[in-house]
Residue, then its C-alpha position, 0 to 999 in steps of 0.5 A: m503486507r497489504a497490500l499491500l500497499i505496497g504489494i505482493l511483489a515487494t515482499a519477494c526480494g530484500g534490500d541492499s546487499p550487506g557488501t561486496p566480498p573482498t577479492d584478496a584472501s588477506e582482506a577476507g581474513s579466512e577462506s572459510a568466512p561466510i560470503d553474502a553474494t546476494p545482489p541488491a534488489r532492482l527496484v521500480a516505482y510505479i506512479s499513477g496520475g490522471a492520464d498515465i502510469a509511469w515507471y521509475a528506476v529507484d536508487n537503492t542508496t539515495g532513494a532517488l527516482t529516475r523516470t524511465g517510461s510511461i504508458a497512457a492509462f487504458q482510461t483516464g483517471a487511473s488511481f490505485l495500482a496493485v502488483h503481483g508477480a509479473h503483472l500490474y492492475a489498475v482502477t480508473s474513474g471510468n468504472r473499469v479495472g485493467a491488467y498490464a504485463i511487467d517487463p522483468a528487465s525494465g519494469a515497462l508495462t504492456f496493456l493486456n485487457d480491462v473489465a467492468s469494476a462491478g460497481t461505480g467509482p472504483t477506488h482500490v484494487s488488490v490481488d490475493a497471495t496466490g495471484t489468482t484473484a483480484f478484488v476491487a472496492n467501489y467507493g461510488n455504490g459500495n460494491i466489491g467485486v471478485f475477479p479471476i486472474q487468468p494464467t496470462g495475467r488477464l482479468a476475467t469478468a467479475t464472478q461475484t459482486i457484493t454490496a459491502g457498505a457505503n463508500a467502500h474504500q479498500i479491499l485486502t486479504d489478511p496474511s493467511n489469505k483466508f480472510v478479506l477486509v473492507p473498510c467502508l467509510g460511509v457506514n463506519r464499519v470494516m466488513q469481514y469476509t472469509f475467502a475460499a475457492g475464489t469466493l467471499t462469504a460474510n464472516a459470522t461476525p460480519f464487521l468491526a464498528t468504528a466510532a460514529g463519523a470516524g470514516p474508516r479508509h485504509l488498513a495495514f497489517a503488521p508483519d506478525g499477522t495478528h495485528a493491524y492498523l486502521i486509519n480513519e479519514l474523517d476524524s483523523t485517528l489511527q486505530a490499533l487492532a488485534f486480528d484473530t487468525t482463526t476467526g478472521r475478526l478484528t478487535s480494537l485496542q486503541t484509538i489515537t489522533t494523527r494530528a499534532t498537538g495544537a493543530t488547527g484547520t480542516n484535516t483528513t487522513a489518507e494512507v497508512f503503512v506499517h514499516p517492514s520491521g514492525k516497529f513503526v506505523y506511518g499515516s498521511n494527513r491532508g490539510d496538515d500535509n504531513i506524515a504522522i509517525f508512530s512507534i509500536d510497543p513490542t508487547t502490547r502492539m499499541l501506538a505512541l506518537v514519535g512525531h510529524r514530517s511535512t511532505q513538502g507539498m499539498r494533500p498527500r493522498n498516497f505514499g509508499l515504502d520500499p521493500a526494505g523500509k529504507f525510504l518513504y515516498a510521499a505523493n502530494q496530489a494537489s502540488n504535483t510532486v512525489v518527495p523521497f524521505a529516508i527512514d531512520p531505522t532506530t527512531g522511524m523519523l523521516a529526513p528528505t533525501a534526493a530530489s522531489i519529482s514532478v508528477p501531475t496529480p499523483q494518486y499512487v506511488g508503489i515501490y517494487a522489486l523486480p526479479 
């Protein structure tokens, strides 16, 4: 879900077609046999570095990425991206958030406009389920901003600015689109808001507190909408959370390390994703430079470590899954590569597939289905 991160557009289409229907009646066996004529989803990958945003064709079978175009970022320092429908939104280190139109045939971007991010050091942007509101979390001063989206996809200036807490690192709606959550690394809290008529209001229980020094960074919802998983940057932990869909409040169920037994040296975590099947959670370790893989208990929704997979690079700040959950793409910020991995649907484990691609300081990779 999240946002996420992978994006609203990503959930709109499925993965590969189960197969091509036979053309000969004898092969079909029966004229009344059901035929699935759904074509494979056409996927596009968006990857941001410092200077530009590039788009890539995605091979549904191998996971390979082929660069098809790029556009200079409206300001240097483009980082996190968000997609909804035919539009993409990006934040930059210059305290701005920008809007782009997406060509539905190719995935190519056309710049529309940009506005002030309502704070300093914007680090995350997301879009609500209706596509009418964008949200920005500003790491520098802890502000979050609410931005109406015009029918053209252009951004209006912020209609609401709230100081959520030091080092606000992410902002996202829950699956019902009635609540908004903001992990704030610097105060070890996940702030909780209600969302209605384009306005945020502090929840009656305004935050979930994490352990002192945990540094909550990103959160991802499970497909059931009643559970979420929070990755804590500073103490390298992952938390399983229950989410009350009536009150919009989180409750911690479990905290587990993201590091392998015996791991040494400095490590911080970065990104977290729940597999579309709801069976697995993935989190990235920077320092150990791997993806931690966890299974989800179908009854308790708590986590068990499955294993780790090297990202074949350094400092995987971000990674993304394709909409069908067949592939994971690790963005190694310090070694300038994006590496594709195939996901085992039974175990959740990762195996290298296709060739890595060279990208200067990749900070975001998202895979989306085109209409």
